[in-house]
Each structure stands twice: as structure tokens, then as C-alpha cells.
VEXGU-216079 format. One record per residue (C-alpha): residue number from 0; residue in three letters; x, y, z. Coordinates in steps of 0.25 Angstrom, whole numbers, plus 5000, padded with zeros to 4 digits. Example, Ala and Ser with C-alpha at 12.3 -4.5 7.8 and 13.67 -1.06 7.14 Angstrom:
% VEXGU-216079
+-----+---------+------+-------+------+
| num | residuo | east | north |   up |
+-----+---------+------+-------+------+
|   0 |     ala | 5049 |  4982 | 5031 |
|   1 |     ser | 5055 |  4996 | 5029 |
+-----+---------+------+-------+------+
% end
This chain:
% VEXGU-216079
+-----+---------+------+-------+------+
| num | residuo | east | north |   up |
+-----+---------+------+-------+------+
|   0 |     unk | 5162 |  5286 | 5822 |
|   1 |     unk | 5168 |  5273 | 5816 |
|   2 |     unk | 5165 |  5270 | 5802 |
|   3 |     unk | 5155 |  5258 | 5799 |
|   4 |     unk | 5162 |  5245 | 5796 |
|   5 |     unk | 5160 |  5238 | 5783 |
|   6 |     unk | 5153 |  5226 | 5790 |
|   7 |     unk | 5143 |  5236 | 5797 |
|   8 |     unk | 5140 |  5243 | 5785 |
|   9 |     unk | 5137 |  5230 | 5777 |
|  10 |     unk | 5128 |  5226 | 5789 |
|  11 |     unk | 5120 |  5239 | 5788 |
|  12 |     unk | 5119 |  5238 | 5773 |
|  13 |     unk | 5113 |  5224 | 5774 |
|  14 |     unk | 5104 |  5228 | 5785 |
|  15 |     unk | 5098 |  5240 | 5777 |
|  16 |     unk | 5097 |  5231 | 5764 |
|  17 |     unk | 5090 |  5220 | 5771 |
|  18 |     unk | 5081 |  5228 | 5780 |
|  19 |     unk | 5078 |  5240 | 5770 |
|  20 |     unk | 5083 |  5237 | 5756 |
|  21 |     unk | 5092 |  5249 | 5758 |
|  22 |     unk | 5105 |  5247 | 5750 |
|  23 |     unk | 5117 |  5254 | 5756 |
|  24 |     unk | 5128 |  5256 | 5747 |
|  25 |     unk | 5143 |  5255 | 5749 |
|  26 |     unk | 5150 |  5267 | 5755 |
|  27 |     unk | 5138 |  5271 | 5764 |
|  28 |     unk | 5145 |  5267 | 5777 |
|  29 |     unk | 5145 |  5282 | 5781 |
|  30 |     unk | 5130 |  5282 | 5779 |
|  31 |     unk | 5128 |  5270 | 5788 |
|  32 |     unk | 5137 |  5276 | 5799 |
|  33 |     unk | 5130 |  5290 | 5798 |
|  34 |     unk | 5116 |  5284 | 5799 |
|  35 |     unk | 5118 |  5273 | 5809 |
|  36 |     unk | 5127 |  5279 | 5819 |
|  37 |     unk | 5115 |  5287 | 5825 |
|  38 |     unk | 5107 |  5274 | 5826 |
|  39 |     unk | 5118 |  5267 | 5833 |
|  40 |     unk | 5120 |  5279 | 5843 |
|  41 |     unk | 5105 |  5280 | 5846 |
|  42 |     unk | 5106 |  5265 | 5849 |
|  43 |     unk | 5117 |  5268 | 5859 |
|  44 |     unk | 5128 |  5262 | 5850 |
|  45 |     unk | 5141 |  5269 | 5846 |
|  46 |     unk | 5143 |  5266 | 5832 |
|  47 |     unk | 5136 |  5260 | 5819 |
|  48 |     unk | 5145 |  5248 | 5821 |
|  49 |     unk | 5138 |  5246 | 5835 |
|  50 |     unk | 5124 |  5247 | 5828 |
|  51 |     unk | 5128 |  5237 | 5817 |
|  52 |     unk | 5133 |  5227 | 5828 |
|  53 |     unk | 5120 |  5228 | 5835 |
|  54 |     unk | 5112 |  5226 | 5822 |
|  55 |     unk | 5120 |  5214 | 5819 |
|  56 |     unk | 5118 |  5208 | 5833 |
|  57 |     unk | 5104 |  5212 | 5836 |
|  58 |     unk | 5097 |  5217 | 5823 |
|  59 |     unk | 5087 |  5225 | 5831 |
|  60 |     unk | 5075 |  5228 | 5821 |
|  61 |     unk | 5074 |  5242 | 5828 |
|  62 |     unk | 5089 |  5245 | 5826 |
|  63 |     unk | 5088 |  5240 | 5811 |
|  64 |     unk | 5076 |  5249 | 5809 |
|  65 |     unk | 5085 |  5261 | 5815 |
|  66 |     unk | 5096 |  5258 | 5805 |
|  67 |     unk | 5086 |  5257 | 5794 |
|  68 |     unk | 5080 |  5270 | 5798 |
|  69 |     unk | 5094 |  5277 | 5799 |
|  70 |     unk | 5099 |  5272 | 5785 |
|  71 |     unk | 5086 |  5275 | 5778 |
|  72 |     unk | 5086 |  5287 | 5769 |
|  73 |     unk | 5075 |  5296 | 5772 |
|  74 |     unk | 5076 |  5307 | 5762 |
|  75 |     unk | 5063 |  5313 | 5758 |
|  76 |     unk | 5055 |  5326 | 5756 |
|  77 |     unk | 5041 |  5331 | 5753 |
|  78 |     unk | 5037 |  5329 | 5738 |
|  79 |     unk | 5050 |  5323 | 5735 |
|  80 |     unk | 5052 |  5322 | 5720 |
|  81 |     unk | 5039 |  5330 | 5717 |
|  82 |     unk | 5035 |  5323 | 5704 |
|  83 |     unk | 5029 |  5310 | 5711 |
|  84 |     unk | 5020 |  5319 | 5719 |
|  85 |     unk | 5016 |  5327 | 5707 |
|  86 |     unk | 5012 |  5314 | 5701 |
|  87 |     unk | 5003 |  5311 | 5713 |
|  88 |     unk | 4996 |  5324 | 5712 |
|  89 |     unk | 4994 |  5325 | 5697 |
|  90 |     unk | 4992 |  5311 | 5692 |
|  91 |     unk | 4992 |  5299 | 5703 |
|  92 |     unk | 4982 |  5304 | 5713 |
|  93 |     unk | 4973 |  5310 | 5703 |
|  94 |     unk | 4973 |  5296 | 5696 |
|  95 |     unk | 4970 |  5289 | 5710 |
|  96 |     unk | 4959 |  5298 | 5713 |
|  97 |     unk | 4952 |  5293 | 5701 |
|  98 |     unk | 4956 |  5278 | 5702 |
|  99 |     unk | 4954 |  5276 | 5716 |
| 100 |     unk | 4941 |  5284 | 5717 |
| 101 |     unk | 4933 |  5271 | 5721 |
| 102 |     unk | 4942 |  5268 | 5733 |
| 103 |     unk | 4946 |  5282 | 5736 |
| 104 |     unk | 4959 |  5277 | 5741 |
| 105 |     unk | 4974 |  5281 | 5738 |
| 106 |     unk | 4985 |  5273 | 5744 |
| 107 |     unk | 4999 |  5279 | 5744 |
| 108 |     unk | 5012 |  5274 | 5749 |
| 109 |     unk | 5025 |  5282 | 5752 |
| 110 |     unk | 5035 |  5272 | 5754 |
| 111 |     unk | 5049 |  5276 | 5760 |
| 112 |     unk | 5042 |  5288 | 5765 |
| 113 |     unk | 5053 |  5293 | 5774 |
| 114 |     unk | 5049 |  5305 | 5783 |
| 115 |     unk | 5036 |  5306 | 5776 |
| 116 |     unk | 5037 |  5318 | 5766 |
| 117 |     unk | 5033 |  5309 | 5754 |
| 118 |     unk | 5020 |  5304 | 5760 |
| 119 |     unk | 5016 |  5317 | 5766 |
| 120 |     unk | 5019 |  5324 | 5752 |
| 121 |     unk | 5009 |  5314 | 5746 |
| 122 |     unk | 4999 |  5317 | 5757 |
| 123 |     unk | 5000 |  5332 | 5755 |
| 124 |     unk | 4999 |  5331 | 5740 |
| 125 |     unk | 4986 |  5323 | 5742 |
| 126 |     unk | 4980 |  5333 | 5752 |
| 127 |     unk | 4984 |  5345 | 5743 |
| 128 |     unk | 4979 |  5340 | 5729 |
| 129 |     unk | 4969 |  5329 | 5732 |
| 130 |     unk | 4959 |  5334 | 5742 |
| 131 |     unk | 4949 |  5324 | 5737 |
| 132 |     unk | 4957 |  5313 | 5743 |
| 133 |     unk | 4953 |  5317 | 5757 |
| 134 |     unk | 4941 |  5308 | 5755 |
| 135 |     unk | 4950 |  5296 | 5750 |
| 136 |     unk | 4958 |  5286 | 5758 |
| 137 |     unk | 4972 |  5291 | 5754 |
| 138 |     unk | 4983 |  5282 | 5761 |
| 139 |     unk | 4998 |  5287 | 5761 |
| 140 |     unk | 5007 |  5276 | 5767 |
| 141 |     unk | 5021 |  5281 | 5770 |
| 142 |     unk | 5031 |  5270 | 5774 |
| 143 |     unk | 5046 |  5270 | 5777 |
| 144 |     unk | 5056 |  5260 | 5782 |
| 145 |     unk | 5061 |  5270 | 5793 |
| 146 |     unk | 5052 |  5270 | 5805 |
| 147 |     unk | 5060 |  5283 | 5810 |
| 148 |     unk | 5057 |  5291 | 5797 |
| 149 |     unk | 5042 |  5286 | 5798 |
| 150 |     unk | 5041 |  5292 | 5811 |
| 151 |     unk | 5046 |  5306 | 5805 |
| 152 |     unk | 5036 |  5304 | 5794 |
| 153 |     unk | 5024 |  5301 | 5803 |
| 154 |     unk | 5028 |  5314 | 5811 |
| 155 |     unk | 5027 |  5322 | 5799 |
| 156 |     unk | 5036 |  5333 | 5804 |
| 157 |     unk | 5046 |  5339 | 5795 |
| 158 |     unk | 5057 |  5350 | 5796 |
| 159 |     unk | 5057 |  5363 | 5788 |
| 160 |     unk | 5068 |  5357 | 5779 |
| 161 |     unk | 5059 |  5345 | 5776 |
| 162 |     unk | 5048 |  5354 | 5773 |
| 163 |     unk | 5056 |  5362 | 5763 |
| 164 |     unk | 5059 |  5349 | 5755 |
| 165 |     unk | 5048 |  5348 | 5745 |
| 166 |     unk | 5036 |  5352 | 5752 |
| 167 |     unk | 5028 |  5364 | 5745 |
| 168 |     unk | 5026 |  5376 | 5754 |
| 169 |     unk | 5011 |  5375 | 5753 |
| 170 |     unk | 5011 |  5361 | 5758 |
| 171 |     unk | 5019 |  5365 | 5771 |
| 172 |     unk | 5009 |  5376 | 5774 |
| 173 |     unk | 4997 |  5367 | 5771 |
| 174 |     unk | 5001 |  5353 | 5776 |
| 175 |     unk | 5011 |  5356 | 5788 |
| 176 |     unk | 5011 |  5362 | 5802 |
| 177 |     unk | 5023 |  5368 | 5809 |
| 178 |     unk | 5027 |  5359 | 5821 |
| 179 |     unk | 5039 |  5366 | 5828 |
| 180 |     unk | 5051 |  5366 | 5818 |
| 181 |     unk | 5045 |  5356 | 5809 |
| 182 |     unk | 5032 |  5354 | 5800 |
| 183 |     unk | 5022 |  5344 | 5802 |
| 184 |     unk | 5012 |  5338 | 5792 |
| 185 |     unk | 4998 |  5341 | 5795 |
| 186 |     unk | 4990 |  5329 | 5801 |
| 187 |     unk | 4981 |  5328 | 5789 |
| 188 |     unk | 4992 |  5325 | 5780 |
| 189 |     unk | 5000 |  5317 | 5790 |
| 190 |     unk | 4988 |  5307 | 5792 |
| 191 |     unk | 4988 |  5304 | 5777 |
| 192 |     unk | 5001 |  5296 | 5778 |
| 193 |     unk | 5002 |  5283 | 5785 |
| 194 |     unk | 5017 |  5279 | 5788 |
| 195 |     unk | 5022 |  5265 | 5790 |
| 196 |     unk | 5036 |  5258 | 5790 |
| 197 |     unk | 5038 |  5249 | 5778 |
| 198 |     unk | 5051 |  5243 | 5774 |
| 199 |     unk | 5050 |  5242 | 5758 |
| 200 |     unk | 5057 |  5229 | 5758 |
| 201 |     unk | 5049 |  5223 | 5769 |
| 202 |     unk | 5034 |  5220 | 5771 |
| 203 |     unk | 5025 |  5232 | 5767 |
| 204 |     unk | 5012 |  5228 | 5773 |
| 205 |     unk | 5005 |  5238 | 5763 |
| 206 |     unk | 4991 |  5232 | 5760 |
| 207 |     unk | 4985 |  5244 | 5752 |
| 208 |     unk | 4987 |  5246 | 5737 |
| 209 |     unk | 4995 |  5259 | 5735 |
| 210 |     unk | 4991 |  5269 | 5724 |
| 211 |     unk | 5004 |  5277 | 5725 |
| 212 |     unk | 5018 |  5272 | 5731 |
| 213 |     unk | 5030 |  5282 | 5733 |
| 214 |     unk | 5042 |  5273 | 5733 |
| 215 |     unk | 5052 |  5284 | 5731 |
| 216 |     unk | 5067 |  5285 | 5734 |
| 217 |     unk | 5068 |  5272 | 5742 |
| 218 |     unk | 5071 |  5261 | 5733 |
| 219 |     unk | 5084 |  5268 | 5729 |
| 220 |     unk | 5090 |  5262 | 5742 |
| 221 |     unk | 5086 |  5248 | 5738 |
| 222 |     unk | 5093 |  5237 | 5730 |
| 223 |     unk | 5086 |  5232 | 5717 |
| 224 |     unk | 5080 |  5220 | 5723 |
| 225 |     unk | 5073 |  5228 | 5735 |
| 226 |     unk | 5068 |  5238 | 5725 |
| 227 |     unk | 5062 |  5226 | 5717 |
| 228 |     unk | 5055 |  5220 | 5729 |
| 229 |     unk | 5049 |  5234 | 5733 |
| 230 |     unk | 5043 |  5236 | 5720 |
| 231 |     unk | 5038 |  5222 | 5719 |
| 232 |     unk | 5031 |  5224 | 5733 |
| 233 |     unk | 5026 |  5238 | 5728 |
| 234 |     unk | 5018 |  5231 | 5717 |
| 235 |     unk | 5009 |  5224 | 5728 |
| 236 |     unk | 5005 |  5238 | 5735 |
| 237 |     unk | 5005 |  5247 | 5723 |
| 238 |     unk | 4991 |  5248 | 5716 |
| 239 |     unk | 4991 |  5243 | 5702 |
| 240 |     unk | 4989 |  5257 | 5697 |
| 241 |     unk | 4997 |  5264 | 5708 |
| 242 |     unk | 5009 |  5273 | 5707 |
| 243 |     unk | 5023 |  5270 | 5713 |
| 244 |     unk | 5033 |  5282 | 5714 |
| 245 |     unk | 5048 |  5279 | 5715 |
| 246 |     unk | 5059 |  5290 | 5718 |
| 247 |     unk | 5063 |  5299 | 5706 |
| 248 |     unk | 5076 |  5291 | 5704 |
| 249 |     unk | 5070 |  5277 | 5706 |
| 250 |     unk | 5066 |  5268 | 5695 |
| 251 |     unk | 5059 |  5254 | 5693 |
| 252 |     unk | 5070 |  5250 | 5683 |
| 253 |     unk | 5074 |  5235 | 5685 |
| 254 |     unk | 5065 |  5235 | 5697 |
| 255 |     unk | 5051 |  5231 | 5692 |
| 256 |     unk | 5044 |  5229 | 5680 |
| 257 |     unk | 5030 |  5230 | 5687 |
| 258 |     unk | 5030 |  5245 | 5687 |
| 259 |     unk | 5029 |  5255 | 5676 |
| 260 |     unk | 5032 |  5270 | 5676 |
| 261 |     unk | 5021 |  5280 | 5676 |
| 262 |     unk | 5025 |  5295 | 5674 |
| 263 |     unk | 5017 |  5307 | 5679 |
| 264 |     unk | 5024 |  5319 | 5674 |
| 265 |     unk | 5038 |  5319 | 5681 |
| 266 |     unk | 5035 |  5308 | 5690 |
| 267 |     unk | 5037 |  5293 | 5687 |
| 268 |     unk | 5030 |  5282 | 5695 |
| 269 |     unk | 5027 |  5267 | 5693 |
| 270 |     unk | 5015 |  5259 | 5691 |
| 271 |     unk | 5012 |  5244 | 5690 |
| 272 |     unk | 5008 |  5239 | 5677 |
| 273 |     unk | 5009 |  5244 | 5662 |
| 274 |     unk | 5017 |  5257 | 5660 |
| 275 |     unk | 5009 |  5270 | 5661 |
| 276 |     unk | 5014 |  5284 | 5658 |
| 277 |     unk | 5006 |  5297 | 5662 |
| 278 |     unk | 5010 |  5311 | 5659 |
+-----+---------+------+-------+------+
% end
């Protein structure tokens, strides 16, 4: 296997940045070679160099999508970083039950949802702790740039190893069914989530106002300008009193003055407007 050339690496790096805002640092040639060689071979090519040559020549949208799929990091697990989910259960959803009583609607967006564990975790939490919402319109929109990973999410099938990462044993018994060597989420939970492919630096096409947005562990791959653009667009879809959750290692510092931190126990999130801190 020949090593990727500097020219080919720079082409892939620019492609990822322009199409998905992903910043690929110097020294990641091995990562490009490892992830894109299977894409090249599946297309009947012998090397990543052949793949890059094809992209330079034709720039097929389908091939570009395959490259982005391959280079996207899809690390996730059920109830990842448990504190935001505790904030939903103990503070945010109880507040929305009172605040949205007149419309009886709650809109939630899990962006960069990967293989679906995050939105399904939200759905199970709602079903477990808020049975009164069965009579409400609760929409959980789950999106990702990777069409391949969205197919996995829609299938809602997980290996035993994936089930053992963050999922409470009681939830496994209550909300999953054995399907061969895998486990499948029950249809009543699966139907609570709508999956759609959305590129965060592209057009979102979201018309609803969101009460809750999970934008976690995705902007760490963006440059500063792309982060600012995403957060500016988020202001158009987040309810004036809504809640935006970032990843545990992410911050708004030097990105936007429009958001103020809100604390719920050990969870931090962001709201538009004046600062508000809850205990």
C-alpha cells in the first residue's frame, strides 16, 4: 500500500473543510489512507491516489458523500455524559410541561446523531419518566451528515458491545427486543425519532422552533469561523427560552455573545438572552 502524497492529502483536507467544515490537521495522512482505501477498493480502484484522481477529474457527488462518510467520526453511546440527560429529566422537561401546556408540543433536535444512541436515549427517557407526554406532540428530529450512519440509526439494531456502553440494564429489558445476535429498539420508541440528513454548514430546512437542541461533540472538528456560523444559524431555530447542549469539553468562548450559560446541577447548557443560573 503506497503512502498518500502531500498533494492528495491537501486535496482531501480541502474537500472535507469545504463540504463538511471538518478540519484535518497535519500528520493525519495515515488516517486518510486507512479510511479511504476501502472506499477506493469498493469503487474498483487500487489506491487512494486513484480515488483522489477520480475526484479531481469528475467530482461525483456520490463519491464525495462516500468520502465524507468514511472520514466522519461516529463515536457515540447511550446516555453519553449522563449529566445532560439528568438535566432533561429533572429540570428542562418538567419546565416545558408547564410552559408548553397550551400547545402541548415539544420539539427536540439531536444534531450529529451518528448511529442513533443519543436521540433514542432521549426517547427512552421521555417514555420512562413522562408518561403524560403520550398525549402530547413530541418530535425528536435526529440528523447527521453521513447517510450511511443514518441508515444504521434508522435500523435501530445494536450489538451487545454497543448495548453495554451506557444503557441501563432495566432499559435493555424494557425497550429492546433480541434480534439474532443483535438487539433492536421497540417500534414504539423507534417511531418517536425522525431521521434526516443535514449538513450543519449547509441549508438546514428546519421550520419548527426547537425547545431543546443537542449539538454535542461535533463542533470540536470545525474551525472557528464555521463554529460561529453554526451558532448564528442556531439562533434562528432555537426557541427564545430553549436550551442548547454542547459537549462536555465544548464552550462558547470567543464564538458568540448571544448565548448565556445555564447550569442544572452538574450539567451546563446555553440559552439566548440574559444570563440565568439554576441549582
